[in-house]
C-alpha positions in Angstrom: 66.8 41.1 125.4 70.0 39.3 126.3 70.0 35.8 127.8 72.4 34.7 130.6 75.3 34.1 128.2 74.9 37.5 126.5 74.4 39.2 129.9 77.7 37.7 131.1 79.5 38.9 128.0 78.1 42.4 128.6 79.3 42.3 132.2 82.8 41.3 131.1 82.8 44.4 128.8 82.6 46.6 131.9 86.1 48.3 132.3 88.2 46.3 134.7 85.9 43.2 134.9 87.8 40.0 135.7 84.9 37.7 136.4 81.1 37.6 136.1 78.4 35.2 137.2 74.6 34.8 137.5 73.9 32.9 140.7 70.9 31.2 142.2 71.1 32.1 145.9 68.7 29.5 147.1 71.1 26.8 145.9 74.4 28.7 145.7 74.9 27.4 142.1 76.2 29.6 139.3 73.9 29.5 136.3 76.7 30.9 134.2 80.2 32.3 134.6 82.8 34.1 132.5 86.3 35.0 133.7 89.5 36.6 132.3 91.4 35.4 135.4 92.2 31.7 135.8 92.9 32.2 139.5 89.4 33.5 140.3 87.2 30.4 141.0 83.7 31.7 140.2 82.1 28.5 141.5 83.6 29.2 145.0 82.8 32.9 144.7 79.1 32.0 143.8 78.7 29.8 146.8 80.5 32.2 149.2 78.6 35.2 148.0 75.3 33.3 148.3 76.0 33.2 152.1 76.5 37.0 152.0 73.2 37.6 150.3 71.3 35.2 152.5 72.8 36.8 155.7 71.8 40.3 154.5 68.3 39.3 153.6 67.9 37.5 157.0 69.2 40.6 158.8 66.8 42.9 156.9 63.9 40.6 157.8 64.9 40.5 161.5 65.1 44.3 161.5 61.7 44.6 159.9 63.2 46.6 157.0 60.7 46.6 154.1 63.2 47.5 151.5 65.1 45.9 148.6 68.9 45.5 148.2 70.2 47.4 145.2 73.7 46.0 145.5 76.2 44.7 148.0 79.8 46.0 147.6 82.9 44.2 148.9 86.1 46.2 148.6 89.4 44.4 148.7 92.8 46.1 148.4 93.0 45.2 144.7 89.5 44.4 143.7 85.8 45.3 143.9 83.2 42.6 144.1 79.6 43.8 143.3 76.6 41.6 144.1 73.3 42.8 142.6 70.1 40.8 143.4 67.7 40.6 140.5 64.3 42.3 141.1 62.2 41.0 138.2 59.6 38.3 138.9 61.5 35.8 136.7 64.8 36.8 138.3 63.7 36.2 141.9 66.3 34.3 143.8 69.1 35.2 141.5 71.9 37.7 141.7 74.6 39.2 139.3 78.1 39.0 140.6 80.9 41.1 139.1 84.6 41.0 140.2 86.7 44.0 139.0 90.3 45.1 139.1 90.2 48.1 141.4 92.9 50.0 139.5 91.1 49.7 136.1 87.5 49.7 137.1 85.1 52.6 137.7 82.7 51.5 140.5 80.0 54.1 139.7 79.9 53.1 136.0 80.0 49.4 136.8 76.9 49.8 139.1 75.1 51.8 136.4 75.9 49.1 133.8 74.8 46.3 136.0 71.5 48.0 136.6 71.0 48.2 132.8 72.0 44.6 132.3 69.6 43.5 135.0 66.7 45.4 133.4 67.2 43.7 130.0 68.3 40.3 131.1 66.0 37.5 130.0 66.0 34.5 132.4 
């Protein structure tokens, strides 16, 4: 079972990956980050995407939806950003964040790989 560092390395092996993080959405702090792109500030991304996760969870609560978020996808003209809240008891309050180059990445495969990483990640 991979720890956070090994999980980040696995995330960066996903085709097209340019940045990966494990984030605590109660504080907005990244527990770990890896990037192949110096212009991608994962600390800022972690804090900003924390607001996205919080807003979605608040909205689901207000709507009375008794469901779980699998992932949140943000598409940019040149990138995909995938946010995957962890569902394990130990992972409560955390999410995986993956930024991908849209021209090199396969979104379906990336979502599948993130699910596998989540299932084996040891927090």
